[in-house]
Phi, psi and omega in degrees: 000320178298320180298317180298316180298319181290326176298311182293316181297322179297317178294322179296324179299318177291318185294319184268010176297141181290351180290127181265118178259120183254137178287146178286149178239144182237143177233136175265111186295329186292309183255003177055032177274150179265128181244137171261188178296342179299330182297326179299331182271008176091014182270168184288154177292155176277190179287180180294162180302317183296314180296322181294317180296317179299317180296318180295318181296322180295316180296320181293322181290321184278321189255342181052055181218163180254131181258125177273108182274139178196183179300320173208078191307127180278321187237146168226120183270133174263147181293343179271009177095356180272161176226147172253130182245116179285142180257320183300134174075010179241174179295341178297327184290348179272004181290144179278340182213163178294326178298314178295321179299313182296330177293348179255001182277138180300140179072007179245132180238129179243119179195146176054041176073012182235139176249118185228158177255130184303127179086349183245316183115198187296139182252154170257155189252132175244149173240113182051042174088004181234134185296135175230169180262171184293325177294321183290318184291339178294342182270000182280124177292130179300328182295342180265359185271128178270313183202167176239127176257120177260107186256100184276344179231072185291142179277181184289345178290340175273147181304145185288350179286131176095148183272341179213169182234134171244116182255120179266122182251122181270163180292140178220162180054044178285141187284073179191138167289321178232125180210141180201165176222148174236127181239136172235119179248134173235117185243124180243130180225128178298325182281316189259336184112201185244136177240143177238120179243121175247123185234134180222132171221148188217136179231140179216137176219143176209118183065237182265000181258142175226148181219134175228148175209155178208154176211138177222140181227129176240128177230159177122207186221152166212181191212150175218134185234128180237124175248125183227137171240139175233122186231129170251103188285346181301122183303327181284339182230034187296138175200137173225122179246126175246106188245128174240123178243124185240106178272107177257090189274141174239119181272097179291319178197094172254102185228150172230151187206160179180160173209157180217143176240141179219137172242124182257114174291327176202171180303336182244016182218108185210161175234141185219151177230132182223143173231135179210164180184177176206149178241129176239100177256103188251129174237201180104186184236137170251115182258128180236129179232122185231122176250119184244124177243127176219191183294344179270346181133203184240135178234149181234133182232133178235128181228133175239127179248117176275108188279137174213077186245130180231129180233128176238120177244137180222144183220134177235128181236137171227124181213163182228134179234139178216135175227127178265177184286353181262007177093006178269144181228150177224131176231128175232125184216159177216152179211144171242127180240137181225128178239127177233125180230134173233136179234129176227067184275140174250127189240131177240121180251137173228136182222150176234103183237120180050050176065015180246126178272144173215157185220145179212151181233141180225150170238128180247106181248121182231136171234129184219139177222134177233126175240132180227126175248131181222138173231146187211143175223131178231135179228132179235129182233130175275107184289313174204192182293345184244353186226145180215138181241132176240131176225157181191168178210154176210153176220137179222149178225120182242135175233133182232130176226132177211150177223136182237127176240122173254123178247135186234141179214146176266347184235005180063022179236300182262112181255138178237147181288132175263108185292331182289327180269342182270150181195162172241153183216133176226140181211131176232134184218137175233133179230125174245136184217147171225156179209161168218154176213126182244123179247136181213138173261113182287310176204193183295341185251346185226132168217157184211165172220139177233140181201171177203152178230130178245133181227144175236122183244131176230132179210157171225145186226139175225136173208146175251016174284132182057041183092159183287129177232134178228139177226138170226112184222156172211146180204156178243155179220147178231126186236096176277158174206156181211145178220129180235122180250140177239132176244084186292321180198184178298329182264329186253127175221154180212165177206155171227138182219151169227130182224135174244138187220172177221146174233111178274151179297145173292151185302317181292334177290338177275337185278116183278020179291159188268125168256114188282133174241314172200177184302339183241007182225121176227159173248124183226146178283172182228101183292351181264008180299141177254155174295148176264132180247143186227138172236121186236136177238143180213140176234126184224159178215148176235132174230110184053246182259012176261143180231125182240143177214145167224150183198167178218136179232131178244128182246138175247129183055049181300139180275125179225198178203155180199163174267112182252151181295141180268202184280339179252160188302326185257001186269150178221146179242124174275118190217142172287147182207163176261128169275179183281309181195170180211148178233135175228124175251120178265087192299311182202146172226121182239119180239146181211127177234146175204163178205144166243182188292344181241354183221124175242129185221136176234132186219138182220142175220143179205162175229128181236135178241119184233135179228124175254143184232134175200138180237012184260315187268009176061043171291147174271126183276141177230157180302142181281136178235126182292162180242135179259136178238126177234138181217137173216138179225121187229137175235125178248119185252124173255102187308136177069006180238282185199173174245139171248136184230138178227124177232134179211142171216159186216131173243125183279175173301154174208155171230128183251021175097309180261001180180175181227152175234142179272162183293156173209157184200171175205147175231127182237132178240142179213152174227138187224141179217137178259149180225161173053055178057044176070008178289328180242132179233131176244136181222135175239127185232136171247115186255140179048057191294339178259004176054055183246006178267093177220128183268120181214158180176190181205159174202163180237124180216132176055046179071009181244130175265126185237130175236140180223150180211114186244130180245135182247168179267059179247004173269093190212168169245139184226135174245128183236130173241125181236126177242128180246142178219157179160172179205152170034169175045218187208157174257130187241012180296131181243113188276101176238142181205160180252117169215126184263179184297342178300327179293323178300328184277002180278354181293000000 
């Protein structure tokens, strides 16, 4: 760990040095073309100097942002605190999935099924400006992604769900009537096993019609290991549980697929239809070993779960886009989402209690279906050269039905239904929302945006777990936001923002059905969960290529989770819950990027102080300790030979008052070479080479001390072969779709 910190700190020392290194520029006197460092690498010349300057001035006037130019610029900083992260030509493009890619993006952390932005919290995912769910974004081919936009201060046009927004922008206007790529990834891990990823995407356009399709297949194995201790030190109620859960997953068929059709009435007026989906057929064994010591002695429990889980997700989108010559735009879209899950797990329990062996068999059969219908309309009007108004509305209706049957047998022959573990769950929810956002340029130095989003939520819930429970509720929310930008000079820019957001519980977190882990550990939903509300403030400044930020976030009813005592002395239930409140201070964020013709480097450092408060669940409070975040991404180019890539990030220890987390980090190295006029690309990557990405920590709740340590299969070697084909003209399919935050909660 010390070596990793010194590697990152050394690069940061160079990156944040006040010495300005400028890339060389070349001019061809004969044709007066402007060349960047890309020309050295054999790429085509850019436009003329005059056209380039006009384009830069236009971008600066319209977007008020600074562009970091390089051979393949990784970052572009916005004056409003947002960043654009380029994917092409960087180590990010070697990712096998969008999830892996986001874990390599600066200021983004992926862990425990959550994607969050440092200093902000959990993010929601957009695809080309339209909200999508986590299941849906997993089906996006990495080869089609142009860039990632990290929006830390989202306006009211973005859904109120989530504290930040990550917008994935796919490639468009590619120079080809026919274009496609084929990717083969082979990933080997001593800890997790071998994975095979085959990815294919194809684009075709002729006249006013465009067609896109993609397919991806993942086969093989991976692994996840969780070690947990639960200790009650009170002598009268002493208990210590040492639990190891080993998920040995077998991907029988993890595939994603999709196609889209588009008819363009004009370049800015088109209608499109898209279908996409993914199948997750998961097998393998989950091994659980639990040693429990109490005042009565020591007992040992061994459980093996034979997994047979199948998930089918499908999405259909129909939308219309129109832009007139005066700068006004209209988007009307609709989507139907369908999630079907079946679980047929077979569970074998063995226990040794007071020198007596016993055996039990269980069958866990689950059927679940989620249907979501969403319609959305957005209209943007350019009032004049200095003002723009955006308005919109959306409506969504979600229905969830699930049934869980637990069958128990002592002889693996005669199984009987266990009514206490079995349950049914029904949930219906309707959300109606409207928003407006007003943007205005006061003068050359000041511009601002004001907006608000109003939402009305109505839902009813039924479950017969732990007795019949019924809820019928409705509530309204109002979310104002404001952004003020200052352009003090060519070098100095600043911004101030206020954003209010909401995070609703995921549907499965509301469902109190039992997810079996071992005889004394279950995961159960909480139908009494409340939405989490957030108010965030940020003050930022940019000086040349330096970016500074400070901020504060206040949370009401923050959603968390903990292991709470069950009905029996040794049992625990892992359950989502609401804390009382939370405070996060984003003390400082310092970013610095630079490039010479052979070295491109992006570096970020920040300090975050977070405090959670709760007086209901009897958490033990501990002193708060801030967390340091360091990130560096470097590309070294040897013209006509290969690229070397180095990516590293580090998160220090932290304490947030109700618990602590240990440090984690990762270092990734890659080498890339192109062949046959760039038609074939080979890449070899070593990920997490020091095996330091492990999530661990501890907390105290209800007289129980809990420690956890989770290991993932990200310490691996990967070989990637990419073949691209295509010819002439361009593909103009624009992938737009409607998916609201309700889809995110379907996980």
